[in-house]
TORVO-800863 format. One record per residue (C-alpha): residue number from 1; residue in three letters; x negated, y, z. Coordinates in Angstrom, 1 decimal. Example, Ala and Ser with C-alpha at 12.3 -4.5 7.8 and 13.67 -1.06 7.14 Angstrom:
residues 2
n_res_px_py_pz
1_ALA_-12.3_-4.5_7.8
2_SER_-13.7_-1.1_7.1
end
This chain:
residues 117
n_res_px_py_pz
1_MET_-50.4_139.2_15.0
2_ARG_-50.8_135.8_15.7
3_LEU_-47.6_133.5_15.6
4_ASN_-47.6_130.1_17.5
5_GLU_-45.1_127.5_17.2
6_ILE_-43.4_126.8_20.5
7_SER_-42.7_123.1_21.5
8_PHE_-39.9_122.6_24.5
9_ASN_-41.0_118.7_25.0
10_ASP_-37.3_117.3_26.5
11_ALA_-35.8_120.5_27.6
12_LYS_-33.8_122.7_25.6
13_PRO_-34.2_126.7_25.4
14_VAL_-31.5_129.4_26.0
15_GLU_-30.7_130.6_22.7
16_GLY_-27.8_132.9_23.5
17_TYR_-25.2_133.8_25.8
18_GLY_-21.8_136.1_25.9
19_PRO_-18.7_136.3_28.1
20_GLY_-18.3_132.9_29.4
21_PHE_-20.7_130.8_27.6
22_PHE_-24.3_129.9_26.7
23_ARG_-25.8_128.5_23.7
24_ILE_-28.5_125.9_24.7
25_GLY_-30.5_123.9_22.1
26_GLY_-27.8_124.4_19.6
27_GLU_-24.8_123.7_21.8
28_VAL_-22.3_126.1_23.2
29_PHE_-21.4_125.4_26.8
30_GLU_-18.4_127.2_28.6
31_GLY_-18.7_128.4_32.4
32_PRO_-21.6_127.8_34.6
33_VAL_-24.5_125.4_33.7
34_LEU_-27.6_123.5_34.7
35_THR_-30.3_123.2_32.3
36_GLY_-33.8_121.6_32.3
37_ALA_-35.8_118.4_31.6
38_GLN_-32.8_116.3_32.8
39_GLY_-30.6_117.9_29.9
40_THR_-27.6_120.3_30.2
41_VAL_-24.7_119.9_32.1
42_PRO_-21.7_122.1_33.6
43_TRP_-22.7_123.2_37.2
44_GLY_-20.1_124.0_39.8
45_GLY_-21.4_127.0_41.0
46_TYR_-22.8_128.3_44.5
47_ALA_-20.5_125.5_46.0
48_ASP_-22.2_122.7_44.0
49_ILE_-25.1_122.6_46.2
50_GLU_-26.1_118.9_46.2
51_THR_-27.0_119.1_42.4
52_LEU_-29.5_121.6_42.9
53_VAL_-30.8_119.8_45.9
54_ALA_-31.4_116.9_43.9
55_LEU_-33.9_118.8_41.8
56_ALA_-36.3_118.4_44.5
57_GLY_-39.7_117.0_43.4
58_GLN_-38.7_117.3_39.8
59_VAL_-39.1_121.0_39.1
60_ASP_-41.6_123.4_40.4
61_VAL_-38.9_126.1_40.3
62_LEU_-35.5_126.7_39.8
63_PHE_-34.4_130.0_38.4
64_LEU_-30.7_131.0_39.4
65_GLY_-28.8_133.2_37.3
66_THR_-26.1_135.2_39.3
67_GLY_-24.2_136.4_36.1
68_ALA_-24.4_140.1_34.5
69_GLU_-26.0_141.7_37.7
70_ILE_-28.3_140.1_40.4
71_ALA_-26.9_139.3_43.6
72_HIS_-27.8_137.4_46.9
73_LEU_-27.3_133.6_47.3
74_PRO_-24.8_132.4_49.6
75_ALA_-26.8_131.7_53.0
76_ASP_-25.8_128.1_53.0
77_LEU_-26.9_127.4_49.4
78_ARG_-30.3_129.1_50.3
79_ALA_-30.8_127.3_53.2
80_ALA_-30.4_124.0_51.6
81_LEU_-32.7_124.6_48.8
82_ASP_-35.5_126.0_51.2
83_GLY_-34.8_122.8_53.5
84_ALA_-35.2_120.6_50.4
85_GLY_-38.4_122.1_49.3
86_VAL_-36.8_123.5_45.9
87_GLY_-38.5_126.8_44.9
88_ALA_-35.5_129.2_43.8
89_GLU_-36.1_132.5_42.2
90_VAL_-32.6_134.4_41.8
91_MET_-32.0_137.0_39.0
92_SER_-29.2_138.0_36.7
93_SER_-28.3_135.3_34.2
94_PRO_-29.8_137.1_31.3
95_SER_-33.3_137.6_32.9
96_ALA_-33.1_134.2_34.4
97_ALA_-32.7_132.7_30.9
98_ARG_-35.6_134.6_29.3
99_THR_-38.0_133.7_32.3
100_TYR_-36.7_130.2_32.0
101_ASN_-37.6_130.1_28.3
102_ILE_-41.3_131.6_28.6
103_LEU_-42.0_128.9_31.5
104_LEU_-40.6_126.1_29.6
105_SER_-42.7_127.1_26.5
106_GLU_-45.7_126.8_28.8
107_GLY_-44.8_123.2_29.7
108_ARG_-43.8_124.1_33.0
109_ARG_-41.4_122.0_35.1
110_VAL_-38.6_124.3_35.3
111_ALA_-34.8_124.1_35.8
112_LEU_-32.1_127.1_35.3
113_ALA_-28.6_127.0_36.8
114_MET_-26.6_129.9_35.6
115_LEU_-23.0_131.7_36.1
116_PRO_-21.7_133.3_33.0
117_VAL_-22.1_137.1_32.1
end
């Protein structure tokens, strides 16, 4: 088996999660978070639409983690993202974190907004 060292550039990978928290780049964050090349910051959840819309033109895809189970996004959030041209993929937070890490390791312009499990 061949092993390759992964470089994540400016963004930090998701290293772990648990009830109410995420570990990203060696730091623990409580509650919902937004992470990507811009850094990791608390996220206000589904009501914090403007923070996600501001990613337009900065990312190729935004992964939205909906917690322990996959759920539909609120219609106003989906409409705002579509209107701004932000491509969003919705999945459970664990799946979103894994997918984000893979694309991040490939050097893709990605961001991740997650609700805790």
